[in-house]
N, C-alpha and C positions, 0 to 999 in steps of 0.2 A: 488654499486649495488650488487656486489658479496657477500658482508657481509650480506646484507638484505636477499638475496636468501638462503644463508646457515642458517641464523637464522630461516627463514620460514620453510625450510626443516627439521631443527632440531626440531621445534615445532610440525610439522606433525608427525615425528617419535615418539616423546615423547607421544603425545596424542593418536597415534595409539596403542602404547604399553599399555598405561593406560586404554583407553576405549575399545580396542579390545581384550586385553589379561588379564590384571590385574583385572579389574572390573568384567568381566564375571567369571573368576576363583574364585574370592572372593565370589561373590553371590552364585555360584554353591556350593562352599565349605560350606558356612554358611547354605544353604538350606539342603545339605546332612547331616550336623551335627545336625541341629535343627528339620527339618521335612523330614526325609529320605523317608517315605512312600509317602507323597505328591509330593516330588521332583522327584520321580521315576514314577509318573503317577497313583498312587493309584491302582496298579495292584492287581488283585485277583488271587491267585493260588489255585488249587485243585489237589491233588495227584501229586504235583511237576510240574504241567503245568499251564501256565497263561490261564485263561478262560475269562478274561475281565478286565475292569477298572470300579471302582466305579463312575468315572466321565463321562462315555460314555454309551449311550443307545445301546442296542443290539436288533435285531429282534427276539422276541419270538412270535411264532404264534400258537403253539400247545395249545389245550384246558387245559392241565394240568399246564400251566404256566401263570403267570400274563403278560399282554401285555403292552408294553410301549406306549408313545404318538406316533401319526403318525409322519413320518419323510419325509421331502421333498427330502432328499439325500439318502434315503434307508439305514440309519444307517451307512454310509460309514465314518469311522473315519479319512480317509485321506482328506475328504472334510468337509465343514461346511457351513451351510446356510439354510435359510428358503425359502419359495416361494416368499416372499416380496410382497404379495398381500395385498392391502389396505382393510379396513373394508367394503367398498361398492363394491369391485371387485366381479363380478359374479362367477369367478373361485373359489374364497375363499368360497363363499356361497354354491356352488355346491359341493366342496370337503367336506365341513363340513357336509352337508346333507348326502352325500354318506358315510362318516365315521360314522355318527350317526346311520344310518340304519345298517351298518355292525356291529357296537358295540352292538346295541339292539339285533340283530340276534345272535351274538356270546354269549351274556350273558342272553338270554332268556327273554328279556324285551318286553313289549307290544309296538306297533308302536308309541304311543303318549307319552311314558315315557320319563322323563327328563334324559339327559345324561350329565355327567360332561364335562365342556368346554375343559379340557385337554385331554379328550378321543377323541375329534374330530378335534382339532386344533394342528398345528405343532409348536414346539418351534422355536425360531429364529435361533438356531444353527442346529436343526434337530437331536441333540445328547443328549437332556436332559434325564438324567438317572432316574428321579423321576416322579411319578404320584401322584395325590392328594389322600388324605385319602378316600374321597368319591368314587373316581374311583376304588381304591383297594377294598373297601367294596362291591361295585357292582360286581366286578370280583370274589370275594371270593367264592360265591356259585358255580360258574362254575368250579373253580379250585378244590374245595372240592369234587364235584361230580366226576370229571375226575380222581381224585386221591383216591377216596373212603375214604375220611377223614371226620371227623366231622367238620362242618363249624366253630365251636368254636375254634378248633385247628388252623385253617387257620387265623381266626381273631386275635388270640393271636400272631401269627407270624407277622401279619401286624403291630400290636402295637409294637412288639419288634424291627421291622425294619423301624420304622417311625423316620425320622430325624426332630428335632425341628427347630425353626427359627434360622437363622444365628445370632450370638451374642445375642440371646434371644429375638430379636425384629424385625429383617429384614426378609421379605418374609413370606411364609406360610410353615407349616410343610408338608413334603412329604415322600413318600415311595420309597426307592431305589429298582427298579425292579430286578436288578441282584442279590443283596443281598437276597432279599425275595425269588427269585426262587432257589437260591443255598441252602437256609435254607430249603425249601420244599424238594429238592432233598436229603438233608442230614437227613431227618426224618427217 
């Protein structure tokens, strides 16, 4: 029995070192060597200070900035999650209607105008950094007016900061809100 116990403890020790130390160090080293920016959180620096991550939404509310999707967690990067409301939940419908009304008001749209779905619904993480191209185009006029810029310049920046489909065929193209707002600030 003692021999079996020692063999078992030896295997626990070997696998603890392999899976708890060697494997994480190897994966971290490979990630740092091949994808250093992504491995470090895709942080964005401006004037030597980190201002955000390309992977996480931030709350932009001023009229001179593009606004992200609504967030159930108030853009708190230490948390992640949606409201988990089903499609027939009255709370989801009420929140979507309230978000649509606020979106129309902020962007000078008429009460019956169509609103992009990503402008009124929350992502499942509450931290999605992208908005749809349609959403960005609707916000362009508000941003251009607030910054006293030609709308064409703002639309050009939207095009420059639109990410294509992942691997060329997965998902929809989207506009990274942080990148776009920083590009506007750098004009």
